[in-house]
N, C-alpha and C positions, 0 to 999 in steps of 0.2 A: 164230391169234395172229400168224403170219408175215405174213399178208395185211394185218392191222391195222397191224403195225409198218412194213410197206412203204408203206402209205398215209400214215402219219404222216411218214415220212422224205420221201416225195414232196412232201407239203404244206410241210414245213419247208424243203426245198430251194427250192421255188418262191417261198416267202415271203422267204427270205434273198436270193435272186436279185433279186426285186423291190425290196427295201430297198437292196441294194448298187447297183443301177442308178440308183435315186433319189439316193443319196449321191454317186455318180460325177457325175451331172448337176449337183447343187448345188455340188460341189467345183469343177467346170469353170466354173460361173457365179460362184464366189467367195462363195456365200451359205450354205454348209454349216455347220450348228451343230457346236460342238465334240463329237467323239465319237472312239472308238478307230479306226474305219475312216477317218474324215476325217483324223485325224492320220497314219495310215500313208500315205495318198495324198499328203498334203502333204509329208511328210518323205522319201519315197522318190525317189531320183534316176532310177529306171528304171520303166518300165511293169510293174505287178504282174500276173502271170497271173491270169485269172479264177478258176481252181480254187484257187489259193493264197489269194486274198483270201476266197473262200467258206469255205475250211478254217479260216482264222483267225477269221472271224466266227462260224462254227458252234461252234468250240471255246469262244469266250467266252460264247456263249449257253447251251451245253449242259453246260459243265464241272461245274456244281454241281447238275445235275438228279438225280444219283444219290447225293448226299452231304448237304450242309448244307441245301439248299433244301427238299426235300420234307418232311423231319421238322420243320423250323422252321415250314413251312406248316401241318402238322397240329396242332402245339402251339397255334398262333395261332387256327386255326378253332375248336378246342375252347374256348379262353378266350372268344372272341367269342360262341360259342353259350351258354356257361355264365354269362357276366357281361353281363346286358343293359345295365347302366350303361355298360360299356366299349363295347359294340356301338353304343349310341345316340350316344355321343360321336364314335365313328369315322364313323358315317353322317352326322352333322351336319357333320363336317369335310369330307367328300366334297362335300356340297352347297355348302358355303361356298367350297371351292376352285374348283368349277366356276363359281360366281357371280363370284368376285373375280379368278380367273385369276392372272396374274403379280403382281398387287398383294398376293397372300397368299404368304408364304414357305413353301415345302414343308418346308424344314429346321426352321424355328423355330415356325411357326404351325399346322401341320397335325397334328392329334392322331393320325390314322391312321399317318402316317409315324413319329411318335414311338413309336407302338405297335409298329411293325416293329422298331425299334431295341431296345425293351424286351423283346420276344420273344427276340431274339438274345442278350440279356444274361441274362435270367432262366432261359430254357430252353436255354441253350448246348448244342447237340447234340453237339459234340466236346468232351467233358469234359477230355481231355488233348490238348494241341497236338501236332502232328506232331513226330517225333523230330528233334533237332538234335545236332550234334557239336561239341565245343569244339575250336578250332583255334589254331595259333600257338605256344602254350606252356603249361606247367603253371601253375596259379595257386592262391592261397589266398583264399577268399571267406568272410568272416564266420567264420573259424576252421576252415573245411572245405577240405581239400586236394583239388583237382580236377585230375587229370592231363590232358594233351593227349589228344584222341581220345575223351573221355568222352561217352557218349550221354546226352542230357538230354531229359526230358519235363516240360513245364510244365502244372500243373493250372489250366487256364483257368477251370473252373467255380468253384474257390475264389477266384480273382482277381476274377471277376465278382461274387462275394459279399463282397469286401473283407475277408476274414478271414485265411486262411492261404494262402501260396503254397507248394505242394508241388513240390519238384524231385526227380525220380527219377534218380539218378546211379549207373549201373552196379549197380543193385540196392539202393542206399542211398536211403532216403527222408528228405530234409531238409526240415523244416518251418520256414519263415521267415515271421515276421509281416510282413504288408504294410500299406500305408497304408489304414486303415479309413475315411478321409475320401474315398476315391476315389468311393464311391457312398453317398449318404445313405439310411439305412434299406434296406440292400441286400436284405433278405428280403421286402420289400414290392414287389408288382408295381404299378408306378406309371409309366406312359408320360409323365406330365407332367414328369418329371425332365429329359427331353430338349427341353423347350420353353422352360425358363428356368433360371437358376442356373448354377453351375460345370459341371455335367454336360452342359449344352447347348453349352458353349463348346469342348469338346474335339473334336479332329479324329477320334479313334478313340472311338466311343461305348462299346465294350466289347472284350473279348478273344476273342470267339467266332471270329474269323478269324485267330487267332494273335497273335504278339508280335514286335516288332522289324522289322528290314529285310526279313526273309523271310516276313512275314505275307501272307495271301492278298490280291492286288490287286483282287479282284472284289467287295469289300465294298459299294461304292457301286452296282455293277450289280445284285447280289443284292437289296439293300434296295429298289431301285426296281422290280425284277421282282415282289417280294413285295407291295409297295405296290399295283402295278397289278392283281395277282390278287385281293387283298383288296378293292380298290376296286370291281372289276367284279362280284364276288360280292355285296358289301353294297349296291351300287347297285340290284341287281335282286332280291335276296332278303333276307329277314330270317331269322335263324338262331335256333334253340332247341335245347337239349340234351335228350336222352332222359332220362326219369326215372331217378334214381339214378346218374347218371354225371357229377355236377357237379364232382367234385374233380380238379384238374389240379396235381399236385405234381411239382416238377422231380426229386425223388428217388423217392418212393413211386409216382409215376405212370408210371414208365418201363416199357416193354414187356419189356425184358430188360436188367437192370443191368450185364451183362457185355459188352454190345455196345459197340463203339468209337463208333458214331454212334447217339445215343439217340433213340428214337422213343417217343411216348406209347402207353399201353395203348389197345386198340381201344375206340372209342366211337361212338355214333350221334347224328346231328344231324338236325333237320327243317329244310327250307327252304320258306319261304312266299313266293310271288311278290308283290312290292310293287306292280308295275304291269304287267299282261300286255301292254298295247299297247307300252310302252317295251321290254319284254323281247323281244317279237317283232321290233321294229325293230333291236335290238342283235344278235339271233341272225342276222338276215338281212343284216347289214352285211358288205360285201366288204372285207377287209383287204388 
C-alpha cells in the first residue's frame, strides 16, 4: 500500500510540476488562460518559491478528494449505470461538445455538465453545512432569540429539496419554510433544469458547497473535475448496473445514514469498451 501511495504521489508531483512550468511559460508570454495559478503569478509582486506554488496548486487539486468529490462521483456513476436514458444523453453531449468545441456552451448546452450539477443537488453528500457561529450581537429572527456566539448548522439537503430549512441552534431545531420555487419539482432528478429556465441562470446551482460568503470556493473546480472524469469514462466505456441494484435513493440508498459525508450503498457496475482502438490510444497518451 505504501509503495502504491508513494508512486501516486510521485506521479502527481511530476504532473503538477509539468503543468506549473507550462503556466509559468504562458504567463511570461502573456498568453496564459485565466486560472488560479496564473492569477497568483499575475498579482504577486515578488517571485514565488517553486515549493510554495506547488503546495498551493496541490491543495486546490486534492482538497476535495477525501470529502465531497469521491462520494458524489459514486452516486453519479450509479445513476449513469442504472439510467440508460441519462447515460445516452450524457454520451451524446460529449460527442457534440467534441465536434462543436467552443461553439457549444459547457455551462448551458452540455447535458453531462448539467448532470454534474444535478448530482450535487440531488445527492448532496454533506447534508449539514459546516458549523457557523453568529457574531456581532444578539438578534431575534422570525421570533427566535439567537444570542451572539450561537453555533449554527444549516440543513443543505432540505434546502436543495426546496422544502424546509432546518437550523440547529445550540440544540434547538428551528424549522423555517423556505422558497419552494427555488427548484421546480425538487424530488425529480432532472439535469435539464440547469440548461434552461430560472435554475440555469443562478450563479450557485445548489447548496452542496455551503451557503453565504464562507461557502466552499472550489465548486467550479470540483464540477469541472467531475465532468472530466465522467467524460473520459463514458467516452471509452458504456455502463450497466448489476441486476437488482437499480435503486439510488438519496435517503434509503445511503451506506450509513449517521455519516457526515453520505456515500451510496455498495453496488456493482459493468463496463463495456466502446472502441478498443480508441481506448488503447487514450491509455497510451502521455499527459
